C-alpha positions, 0 to 999 in steps of 0.5 A: 617402292624401291623401283620408284625411288631409283627412278626419282634418283635417276631423274634428279641426277640426270637433270643435275648433270644437265644443269652442270653442263649448262653452267660450265658453258655459261661460265666459259662464255662469261670468261671469254666476254671478260677477256674481250672487254679488257681488250676493248678497254685497252683500245679506248683513250683520247690519244687513240685514233678515232677509227680505233675507238669506233672499232671498240664501240662496235665490239662492245655493242656485240658484247652488250647484245650477249648480256641479256642472253646470258642472263636468260640462260642463267635463269633457265638453268637455276635449280627450282622446285622441279628437281625437288618434285622429282627427287621427293622426300628421301628415306634414310635408306635412299641414296642422298648424294643427289641432295649434295649435288643439288646444293653444289649446283645452286652455289655455282649458279649463285656464283655465276649470277654474281659474276655476270652482274659484276661484268654487266656493271663493268660493261656499262662503265666501258660504254659510258667512257666509249660514248664520251670519248667518241663525242669528244674526239668528234667534237675536236675533229670538227673544231680543228676543221673550223680552226683550219678555215680561220687559219687559212683566211688569216694567212690569205689576208696576211699575204695580201697586206704587204701588196697594198699601198697606204694611198689606195683607200679602196683596197684598204677598205675592202680588206678591212671589211674582209678582216671584220667579217673573219673576226666575227666568224672566228668569234662565232666559231669559238663561242660554238666549239669551245663551250662544247669541248669544255662541257665534254671534258667535264663529263669525261671520266678523267676530266683533268686528262680531257682538259689537257687534251682540248687546251691546245685547241682552245689556245689556238682559237684565241690566238687566231682571233688575237692575230685577226684583231692585230691585223684589223688594228694595222688596217685601221692605222693605214686607213687613218694615214690615207684619210690624213693624206686625202680628206674627203668632203662630206656628201649628202647620203640619200635614202636609197644609199642607207642600210640598217643592221639589226643586232640580236642577243644570242639565246643561251643554251641550258641543260635538258629538262623532262616535260613528260616523263615515262609512265609505268606500263602493265600489259599482257604478254604478246601485246605491242607497247610504246614508251615515250617521253617529251623533253626540252633539249635546251640547245640554242636555235642554231644547234643541230638536234640530229648531231650526236655531238649536240644531243644524245639519247640512250635507253637502258634496260635494268641498267644495260644499254638497249642494243637489240633490234627487237626494240625500235628506238625513235628520236626527234628534236623533242621526243624519244620513244622505244617500241616493242612490237611483241612483248615477252616475259623477258621484257619485265624490267625498269627502262631508263631514257638518258638524255645528254647534251654538252650543257647537261643531262636528264633522265626518266624511268618507268617499270614495264610489267608483263602479265604471264598468259601461259596456263599451268602445265603438269610438272612432267610435261614441263620437263619436256616442253618449253613454258615461255616464248623465247625471242628469236635472236636477230643480227645486230645492224651496223650503227650508222645512217647514210647522209640526207639533206634536211635543208637544200640549196636554193637557186637565186638571181642577185646583182653583181657586186652583191653578197652571195650566201648559199646554205644547206644542212645534212644529217647522218651517223657519223656526221657527214663531211661536205664538199662544194663544187661550181660547174663541176669543179671542187672549190673547197680550197678556192680563196674566192669562196668563204666556206664554213662547215659545222656539224653537217651545216654548210655555208658558202659566202662570196662578199662581192660576186662577179658574173664571170667568176661566180655564176653557174651551177653549185653542188654540195655533196655530203659523204660518210662511211654509209653513203653520200647525197647531194643538193644543187642550185643555179646562181644567176648574176645580173650585170652591175649598173654604173653610177648615175650622175643626178646633178653634173658639175657646172662650168664656173668663171673665176678671177684669180684669188677667188674661192670656189666649191664644185658639187656633183650629185650622184646615185650608186647601186651598191654602197659597199663597192664604190670610190671617187 
């Protein structure tokens, strides 16, 4: 009996000491992670370089991956009935110091659980701020590029204006058409970027700081459009002066000279809504499951759903962002799913799918319950053999996707002096940057080509194309830090046909003082580019 009591005490002390060592190791890891989190939080601000915030995002992903591991290790080191079964009921003459040690281990275990819970909450808050900071910085970068295109075109028109004579009606009309197109494009870009920036600034943890950050860009958009309107007024005045100098006689407009324009009201964006929420799942351990939700993003038709500045879906497990490669996340423009190929007991949790756009938020939750299929084993064997399958820790892949074109350039053949429009769209993470080439030569800064780029979508426009200057092989290249891709097309231009005289001028014999009206009837191919 005495020997059995000593053995129980020995076994208990041995397990308590082992748990103490484990808890000290876990505490050291938590302290290290807390220090790292403080460093990351110090790297994140709206005034920081985008590359610095991206590094903070990568480092935080590594911390997030360690949190489930720490939770699992704390659970596995918890004092449970096994120690009491070994220890047994102590007699008055037995050594009872192990009871005190067991109590100390339990208190230390509870302290670490509380500390890790607090750390997890801080990590979630840091993740939210990093995500919003990245989205806002990327949106500002995209808006600045669009703004630089407006400014470039504004300076180009300003430089041309002093060289035009008020009597040259053809040149005045050409520039007036160009300015009108730039005003419309500027308004579209402003209506696209400004609401996104304002909505992101509202979602930011410090909205006043974010509003001050975006205000200069909003003001510059408005200033550029006002400057274009002033130029338009100046051109209008010159046109009126030209008409007063040389009034044109009215002519009959034939059917083949008429063109119609259809104006459609833009579809307003709305907050995302959940159409089919996540459903609670109960399944045996080791089985495969897929959690899926269907939603309406509420984005306008011209928005790119694969742009993280427009649509962002995040999965959470018990309030912690899902970053482990054991969970496969898929996203389309209206569905989001999370797949677990082999469920384990540690997958018991509440899963949340969080959908965010510049116009609002939506979320749906479900509970995943894993049924334990492991048969009970004797207590002594459980001290030696594991009683749960443990998922192997896999390396976290880098968060990024190489560019890929989802809309390619199309070859075409058009008439000379007609408008040429080429468009394409690429996706990737981060959003790829587009570059345009004609016959192998970079044309991004060539004033002949009006290029618009927004969130991976690119449009190249030439109001009046010429054979010598604009026909050839066009290439658009998309690049980001994870790779590049390209799309090409061939543009052929038919030579312009001269105007056709249908009814020529007739010889007329007059006497001095007689009145006369001379009439000519003609047909032109392109009403946008003729004068007489």
